[in-house]
C-alpha positions in Angstrom: -63.6 58.3 -1.1 -62.0 58.3 2.2 -58.2 57.4 2.7 -57.6 53.8 4.3 -56.0 56.1 7.6 -59.3 58.4 7.9 -60.9 54.8 8.1 -59.1 53.1 10.4 -58.9 56.1 12.5 -62.9 56.3 12.1 -63.4 52.5 12.9 -66.0 50.5 11.0 -69.7 50.9 11.5 -70.3 47.9 13.1 -68.6 49.1 15.9 -70.5 52.5 16.0 -74.1 51.0 15.0 -76.7 50.2 17.6 -77.4 46.4 16.7 -80.8 44.7 16.4 -83.1 47.7 16.3 -86.8 47.4 16.8 -88.1 46.9 13.6 -92.2 46.0 12.7 -93.6 44.3 9.7 -95.2 46.6 6.9 -98.6 45.7 8.2 -97.8 47.3 11.8 -100.3 49.1 12.9 -99.1 53.1 12.5 -100.4 53.4 16.8 -98.6 50.4 17.5 -95.0 51.8 15.7 -95.9 55.6 17.1 -96.5 53.9 21.1 -93.3 51.6 20.5 -91.3 54.6 19.5 -93.1 57.3 21.9 -92.4 54.7 24.2 -89.1 53.6 24.2 -87.8 56.7 22.9 -86.3 56.3 19.4 -87.0 58.2 16.5 -86.3 55.7 13.4 -88.0 52.3 12.8 -86.9 50.0 9.8 -89.5 48.2 8.1 -88.7 44.9 7.2 -90.1 42.0 5.3 -90.0 38.0 6.6 -86.4 37.0 7.4 -85.4 40.7 8.0 -85.2 42.4 4.8 -85.3 45.9 4.6 -88.7 47.2 2.7 -88.8 50.9 4.3 -88.0 53.0 7.7 -90.3 55.3 9.7 -89.1 58.2 11.8 -90.8 60.4 13.7 -90.8 63.3 11.3 -92.5 61.0 8.8 -95.3 60.2 11.4 -95.8 63.8 12.4 -95.3 65.2 9.3 -98.6 62.5 8.2 -100.5 63.7 10.9 -100.0 67.7 10.2 -101.1 66.5 6.5 -104.4 65.3 7.3 -107.9 65.0 9.3 -106.4 61.6 11.0 -104.8 61.9 14.2 -101.8 59.8 14.4 -102.5 58.5 17.8 -101.9 54.7 19.7 -105.3 53.6 17.9 -104.7 54.5 14.3 -104.7 50.9 12.6 -103.4 52.1 9.0 -100.5 49.9 8.2 -97.1 51.3 8.5 -96.6 50.3 4.8 -98.6 53.7 3.7 -96.0 55.9 5.5 -93.0 54.5 5.5 -90.5 56.0 3.0 -89.1 53.0 0.7 -85.9 54.1 -1.1 -83.8 54.3 1.8 -80.1 54.5 1.8 -78.1 51.9 3.4 -74.7 50.7 4.5 -73.0 47.6 5.4 -71.1 47.3 9.2 -67.8 46.9 7.0 -67.8 50.0 6.0 -66.0 53.3 7.2 -67.7 55.4 9.8 -66.1 58.6 8.1 -67.7 58.0 5.1 -71.2 57.0 6.4 -70.9 60.2 8.5 -70.1 61.8 5.5 -73.0 60.6 3.5 -75.4 61.5 6.3 -74.0 65.2 6.3 -74.2 65.1 2.4 -78.0 63.6 2.3 -79.3 65.1 5.4 -80.2 61.4 6.7 -80.9 61.3 10.6 -79.8 57.5 10.2 -79.2 54.8 8.3 -79.8 51.2 8.1 -77.2 48.4 8.7 -77.7 45.9 6.5 -75.7 42.1 6.3 -75.0 40.7 2.7 -78.0 39.7 2.0 -80.1 42.7 2.6 -80.8 41.6 6.3 -81.0 44.6 9.0 -78.4 43.8 11.6 -78.0 47.6 12.9 -79.1 51.3 13.1 -76.1 54.3 12.4 -77.8 57.2 14.1 -76.9 60.9 14.8 -77.0 59.8 18.4 -74.2 57.3 17.3 -72.0 60.1 16.6 -72.7 61.9 19.3 -71.6 58.9 21.6 -68.6 58.4 19.7 -67.7 62.2 20.5 -67.7 62.1 24.1 -66.5 58.8 24.6 -63.5 58.5 26.8 -64.0 62.4 27.3 -63.9 63.4 31.5 -66.7 65.9 32.1 -65.4 69.7 31.3 -65.0 72.7 34.7 -67.2 74.9 31.5 -70.1 75.4 33.0 -71.8 72.9 30.7 -75.3 73.5 29.1 -78.1 75.6 30.6 -81.3 74.1 30.2 -84.1 76.6 29.4 -86.0 77.8 32.3 -83.3 77.0 34.9 
């Protein structure tokens, strides 16, 4: 368990998370989910029932793995419901939880995201690796080290 001091230093999940993430009902066609994730450039989509309660999550990785293990291509016309591919047992976190403890959990369990739910279980945000990357660079001016060199340049 993290100390009160480390929790104060890291802040709360609610201050770090991406609020109001794109979600999908369980009957959303896989192709629609794939198109939305591709066009909007994100990798995780909570699957929610009426009222916003979490019932699962689908990731870009889940979709790619499903496409590899099947003769059926996942494309924009795939009409299967996302409920067929979603992960049903999902770790979650509350907005008032310690961001450092959430990061430790993600590292320990090798999770790339945690849906953030309120006291009723409704999705209010999503915490991703990218949120922690933004945190680590917040307020840090560009350096003169030469930066990252893109492949092929």
